[in-house]
Backbone bond lengths (Angstrom), bond angles and torsions (degrees), N, CA, C in turn:
res aa  C-N    CA-C-N  psi(-1)  N-CA   C-N-CA  omega(-1)  CA-C   N-CA-C  phi
1 M - - - 1.444 - - 1.518 111.54 -
2 Q 1.314 117.97 -39.74 1.448 120.21 -179.07 1.532 111.51 -65.73
3 T 1.297 118.02 -34.92 1.452 121.58 178.78 1.514 110.30 -62.83
4 E 1.309 116.98 -40.50 1.467 120.83 179.09 1.529 111.22 -65.50
5 V 1.313 116.31 -37.35 1.467 120.96 178.66 1.530 110.06 -66.46
6 I 1.319 115.94 -44.55 1.467 120.27 179.54 1.526 110.21 -63.01
7 V 1.320 117.58 -42.73 1.468 121.48 177.88 1.529 109.91 -61.92
8 A 1.320 117.07 -42.38 1.465 121.12 179.58 1.520 110.90 -64.73
9 I 1.316 117.40 -40.65 1.476 121.39 178.66 1.519 110.05 -64.42
10 I 1.318 117.82 -45.36 1.462 122.05 179.66 1.524 110.41 -63.31
11 T 1.313 117.25 -42.98 1.466 121.46 179.67 1.529 110.66 -63.41
12 S 1.311 116.46 -46.22 1.470 119.18 -179.39 1.525 111.00 -69.29
13 S 1.335 117.76 -32.98 1.473 121.05 176.52 1.526 110.12 -62.60
14 G 1.314 116.37 -40.41 1.471 120.33 177.92 1.512 111.62 -62.83
15 S 1.319 116.77 -40.32 1.468 120.58 178.48 1.521 111.04 -65.63
16 V 1.316 116.26 -42.37 1.466 120.89 179.13 1.530 109.84 -64.21
17 F 1.319 116.07 -45.01 1.465 120.20 179.07 1.527 110.72 -60.89
18 A 1.313 118.00 -43.36 1.469 122.09 178.50 1.529 110.76 -61.51
19 A 1.320 117.66 -39.88 1.468 121.53 178.74 1.528 110.70 -66.94
20 I 1.326 116.33 -39.20 1.474 120.03 178.42 1.520 110.31 -64.89
21 V 1.313 118.04 -44.29 1.468 121.71 179.10 1.532 110.70 -62.58
22 A 1.331 116.34 -44.24 1.466 120.16 179.31 1.529 110.84 -63.53
23 G 1.317 116.31 -42.25 1.471 120.17 177.92 1.516 111.67 -63.61
24 G 1.322 116.95 -40.31 1.462 120.84 177.33 1.517 111.99 -62.70
25 A 1.325 116.36 -40.45 1.467 120.17 178.60 1.524 111.00 -64.82
26 V 1.317 117.01 -39.87 1.473 120.67 178.18 1.527 110.32 -64.77
27 L 1.318 117.43 -43.20 1.462 120.78 178.27 1.522 111.56 -62.44
28 F 1.320 116.47 -42.29 1.466 120.87 178.94 1.523 110.69 -61.29
29 A 1.324 116.46 -46.51 1.474 120.51 -179.93 1.527 111.06 -64.54
30 A 1.312 117.30 -40.81 1.467 120.92 179.84 1.523 110.68 -64.67
31 K 1.322 116.93 -39.65 1.469 120.53 178.82 1.524 110.83 -63.92
32 R 1.307 117.01 -39.83 1.473 119.96 178.35 1.520 110.87 -63.54
33 V 1.329 117.48 -40.19 1.460 120.87 179.05 1.524 110.03 -64.44
34 V 1.326 116.80 -44.23 1.464 121.11 179.57 1.521 110.30 -64.37
35 D 1.332 117.39 -42.49 1.462 120.97 179.26 1.528 110.94 -62.76
36 R 1.319 117.76 -41.72 1.460 120.69 177.80 1.519 111.34 -63.09
37 K 1.309 116.42 -40.72 1.458 120.18 179.39 1.530 110.04 -63.32
38 K 1.330 117.10 -43.26 1.463 120.99 178.20 1.524 110.71 -61.88
39 L 1.329 116.83 -43.12 1.466 120.29 178.86 1.527 111.21 -64.52
40 R 1.326 116.91 -40.40 1.460 120.78 178.89 1.529 110.42 -63.39
41 L 1.332 116.81 -42.40 1.460 120.18 178.62 1.533 111.14 -64.91
42 A 1.324 116.85 -39.07 1.464 120.57 177.61 1.527 110.75 -65.43
43 L 1.328 117.13 -39.70 1.460 121.08 177.94 1.517 110.95 -64.25
44 V 1.318 117.06 -44.21 1.472 120.94 178.49 1.526 109.57 -59.62
45 Q 1.323 116.95 -44.50 1.472 119.80 -179.85 1.523 110.95 -64.08
46 A 1.316 117.90 -41.91 1.468 120.78 178.84 1.524 111.01 -63.45
47 L 1.325 116.78 -42.12 1.465 119.82 178.23 1.528 111.36 -64.30
48 K 1.324 117.08 -39.38 1.466 120.31 177.40 1.530 111.03 -65.45
49 D 1.335 116.54 -37.05 1.465 119.91 176.33 1.525 111.12 -64.34
50 I 1.334 116.96 -43.11 1.468 120.56 177.46 1.525 109.98 -62.43
51 Q 1.314 116.06 -42.48 1.455 121.21 178.78 1.532 109.90 -60.50
52 F 1.307 117.12 -45.62 1.456 121.50 179.26 1.526 111.25 -61.78
53 L 1.329 116.60 -47.77 1.467 120.22 -178.15 1.526 111.75 -65.11
54 T 1.315 117.06 -33.61 1.464 120.01 175.92 1.524 110.26 -66.46
55 E 1.317 117.16 -40.22 1.466 120.58 176.95 1.530 110.83 -66.53
56 V 1.334 117.73 -36.62 1.467 121.22 176.21 1.524 109.49 -62.67
57 E 1.331 116.39 -42.98 1.462 119.95 178.44 1.527 110.65 -61.17
58 K 1.327 116.50 -41.86 1.471 120.26 177.42 1.523 111.34 -59.95
59 A 1.339 116.57 -43.53 1.459 120.50 179.37 1.527 110.90 -63.27
60 H 1.332 116.76 -41.11 1.470 119.95 177.31 1.527 110.77 -62.19
61 V 1.310 116.34 -41.36 1.471 120.13 178.83 1.526 109.97 -61.29
62 E 1.326 116.55 -45.00 1.466 119.91 179.97 1.528 111.15 -62.62
63 I 1.329 117.08 -40.06 1.473 120.54 178.43 1.518 110.03 -65.54
64 N 1.347 117.01 -43.86 1.468 120.29 179.71 1.526 111.61 -63.56
65 I 1.320 116.44 -40.53 1.463 119.47 178.84 1.525 109.63 -65.58
66 G 1.330 116.48 -38.42 1.462 120.26 179.63 1.512 112.79 -66.31
67 S 1.328 117.50 -38.90 1.468 119.73 -176.65 1.532 113.00 -92.93
68 N 1.314 117.78 -34.26 1.472 121.08 -175.67 1.520 113.18 -107.44
69 E 1.328 115.70 -9.35 1.465 121.40 -173.56 1.523 111.18 56.27
70 K 1.336 115.27 30.35 1.459 120.74 -178.10 1.527 108.44 -152.42
71 C 1.318 116.67 140.88 1.469 121.61 178.06 1.524 108.96 -94.91
72 N 1.319 115.22 125.27 1.465 120.07 -178.65 1.525 112.87 -103.76
73 K 1.339 117.24 12.77 1.461 120.51 -175.38 1.529 111.87 -58.60
74 V 1.298 117.38 -46.98 1.469 120.65 -178.22 1.520 110.29 -65.31
75 M 1.340 116.32 -41.21 1.457 120.02 179.61 1.536 110.55 -63.66
76 V 1.325 117.46 -43.02 1.464 121.24 179.59 1.523 110.12 -65.00
77 R 1.308 117.85 -42.37 1.473 119.97 177.80 1.523 111.20 -63.19
78 D 1.333 117.30 -38.28 1.471 120.37 176.86 1.531 111.11 -63.56
79 I 1.323 116.68 -40.05 1.464 120.42 178.27 1.527 110.13 -62.87
80 V 1.316 117.21 -44.27 1.466 121.14 179.32 1.526 110.19 -62.65
81 R 1.331 117.00 -43.60 1.475 119.88 178.35 1.524 110.76 -59.10
82 R 1.319 115.22 -45.95 1.457 120.75 -175.34 1.536 111.75 -71.46
83 E 1.330 117.10 -47.55 1.462 120.05 -173.41 1.530 113.72 -82.82
84 K 1.331 117.49 -34.50 1.462 120.23 -176.42 1.523 112.96 -100.94
85 G 1.324 116.41 -16.34 1.458 119.94 179.05 1.523 114.18 71.21
86 I 1.330 116.22 24.17 1.464 120.40 177.56 1.511 109.23 -122.36
87 D 1.320 115.34 156.03 1.458 119.89 -177.00 1.516 109.45 -139.34
88 I 1.303 115.77 160.04 1.457 121.87 177.71 1.533 108.20 -91.37
89 S 1.337 116.11 138.58 1.460 119.84 -176.61 1.521 112.27 -77.24
90 G 1.311 116.56 -28.84 1.461 120.45 -175.84 1.518 113.02 82.96
91 K 1.315 116.93 0.67 1.467 120.94 -178.65 1.522 112.49 -85.81
92 N 1.318 117.41 -16.27 1.460 121.10 -176.90 1.527 110.94 -110.22
93 T 1.317 115.12 63.26 1.456 119.77 175.55 1.523 108.65 -74.96
94 L 1.320 116.23 165.34 1.467 119.19 -179.18 1.519 111.80 -59.84
95 S 1.324 117.26 -40.11 1.468 118.83 -179.37 1.523 111.18 -67.77
96 T 1.310 117.73 -38.44 1.464 121.50 177.60 1.528 110.30 -64.78
97 I 1.321 116.27 -42.14 1.464 120.69 179.82 1.525 110.39 -63.68
98 R 1.324 117.12 -43.79 1.469 120.30 179.73 1.533 110.67 -61.04
99 K 1.329 116.71 -43.23 1.471 120.38 178.90 1.526 111.00 -63.03
100 R 1.326 115.94 -44.72 1.470 120.29 -177.84 1.532 110.56 -66.20
101 L 1.333 117.31 -40.78 1.458 120.11 177.46 1.517 111.47 -63.36
102 A 1.335 116.62 -37.95 1.476 120.16 177.20 1.521 110.18 -64.55
103 Q 1.326 117.69 -40.46 1.472 121.06 177.75 1.522 110.74 -63.49
104 L 1.319 115.95 -45.15 1.463 119.99 -177.31 1.523 111.81 -68.77
105 S 1.322 117.63 -31.49 1.460 119.04 179.93 1.512 111.73 -75.03
106 S 1.337 117.67 -16.85 1.452 120.82 179.58 1.528 112.96 -79.27
107 Y 1.348 117.05 -12.33 1.471 120.47 177.76 1.517 109.29 -70.67
108 D 1.313 115.80 139.53 1.467 120.36 173.32 1.506 108.12 -88.79
109 D 1.317 116.05 129.43 1.472 120.04 -179.12 1.487 111.58 -99.56
């Protein structure tokens, strides 16, 4: 009788262990999906911020041209490069941002 009990305990332990492993795998996969969604949302927000700041720069250029009859965009960018030590990559143009946002909005969440 004791042998049958031990066999039953071992068999049920294996089933429990298999369920725990399967549950862990599901949790891991779900976390990856949630993390990707969070990263995608952060990317969309960053692209929208770049888009907004580029439009702000355009408005400043138009105001400067209207009041000074001269565009200071290049001069201002040179000052930022020199004083802050940062530069623009040129990879995030408005058209590139619009295309990327359209791609990201096509994902089903």
